[in-house]
C-alpha positions as MATLAB code, in Angstrom:
seq = 'MANLFYDHLIIVEEIELVVGKDKKALELIDAVLQHEILDVIFSYLPREKHEEFLAHFHRAPNDTKLMRYLQEHCAINIELAILDRANKTKRKLLKEVKKHVLTASK';
ca = [
       0.195   -5.477   -8.732;
       1.889   -2.137   -9.328;
       5.634   -1.742   -8.787;
       5.950    0.923   -6.081;
       8.700    2.208   -3.800;
       7.183    0.593   -0.695;
       6.652   -2.876   -2.188;
       9.408   -4.361   -0.037;
       7.153   -3.759    2.980;
       4.150   -5.681    1.662;
       4.004   -9.445    1.299;
       1.541  -10.006   -1.504;
       1.805  -13.791   -1.638;
      -0.906  -14.081    1.030;
      -3.253  -12.069   -1.129;
      -2.390  -13.996   -4.275;
      -3.017  -17.322   -2.490;
      -6.548  -16.255   -1.597;
      -7.437  -14.270   -4.724;
      -5.539  -16.387   -7.226;
      -5.183  -14.973  -10.720;
      -8.325  -12.809  -10.556;
      -6.878   -9.693  -12.168;
      -9.826   -7.486  -11.259;
      -9.637   -8.462   -7.568;
      -5.855   -7.981   -7.493;
      -6.184   -4.518   -9.056;
      -8.847   -3.536   -6.534;
      -6.745   -4.746   -3.601;
      -3.716   -2.947   -5.019;
      -5.697    0.297   -5.313;
      -7.010    0.031   -1.745;
      -3.525   -0.654   -0.374;
      -2.087    2.284   -2.309;
      -4.828    4.583   -1.024;
      -4.247    3.505    2.578;
      -0.476    3.881    2.326;
      -0.726    7.327    0.755;
      -3.062    8.281    3.591;
      -0.343    7.303    6.088;
       2.294    9.206    4.146;
       0.260   12.414    3.927;
      -0.693   12.125    7.585;
       2.953   12.318    8.657;
       4.644   14.231    5.841;
       4.601   17.991    6.481;
       2.024   19.692    4.278;
       4.647   21.869    2.577;
       6.321   18.681    1.261;
       3.175   17.089   -0.216;
       3.463   18.638   -3.668;
       7.166   17.800   -4.004;
       6.560   14.205   -2.927;
       3.610   13.819   -5.308;
       5.587   15.165   -8.252;
       8.405   12.669   -7.612;
       5.916    9.826   -6.993;
       4.101   10.638  -10.240;
       7.377   10.687  -12.224;
       8.847    7.502  -10.727;
       6.539    5.577   -8.368;
       9.055    2.763   -7.965;
      12.049    4.980   -7.100;
      13.521    3.790   -3.783;
      14.703    7.360   -3.113;
      11.098    8.161   -2.222;
      11.427    6.158    0.985;
      14.598    8.038    1.898;
      12.788   11.302    1.189;
       9.981   10.301    3.544;
      12.415    9.162    6.232;
      14.140   12.541    6.073;
      10.928   14.582    6.260;
       8.657   12.597    8.580;
       8.994   12.860   12.351;
       8.194    9.157   12.816;
       9.554    5.910   11.405;
       7.501    6.061    8.212;
       8.452    2.537    7.138;
       6.924    1.140   10.329;
       3.813    3.282    9.900;
       3.392    2.082    6.301;
       4.026   -1.529    7.310;
       1.492   -1.311   10.127;
      -1.247    0.183    7.922;
      -0.493   -2.217    5.066;
      -0.751   -5.240    7.359;
      -4.002   -4.035    8.944;
      -5.494   -3.278    5.545;
      -4.324   -6.576    4.119;
      -5.930   -8.500    7.020;
      -9.235   -6.668    6.512;
      -9.191   -7.238    2.763;
      -8.327  -10.924    3.106;
     -11.114  -11.379    5.639;
     -13.597   -9.817    3.205;
     -12.323  -11.850    0.251;
     -12.530  -15.096    2.233;
     -16.046  -14.209    3.382;
     -17.040  -13.538   -0.231;
     -15.486  -16.804   -1.420;
     -17.358  -18.757    1.276;
     -20.649  -17.034    0.425;
     -20.172  -17.602   -3.306;
     -19.435  -21.300   -2.837;
     -22.737  -21.946   -0.996;
];
């Protein structure tokens, strides 16, 4: 999974236990999580800060200063918002993966 500034908020071991070493599945889950988290960020980050954030994210996606930047510019606790969305998304994805595994084993 990609090394990103918000990784400390996401426990990936649960995903890895269910998916195992399936690289394609892990990449897909990683992409979905990233999409969902960026949706949260852009929902709360003022529009005039989007371009600046994206430029920094593109240059250094694992830079922990990005979280500080978001905390300074978002009117809510962005870490909690990211954590909440990541957990909800992770639960949905794990449910789908488990359903697929059960269907495939029949």
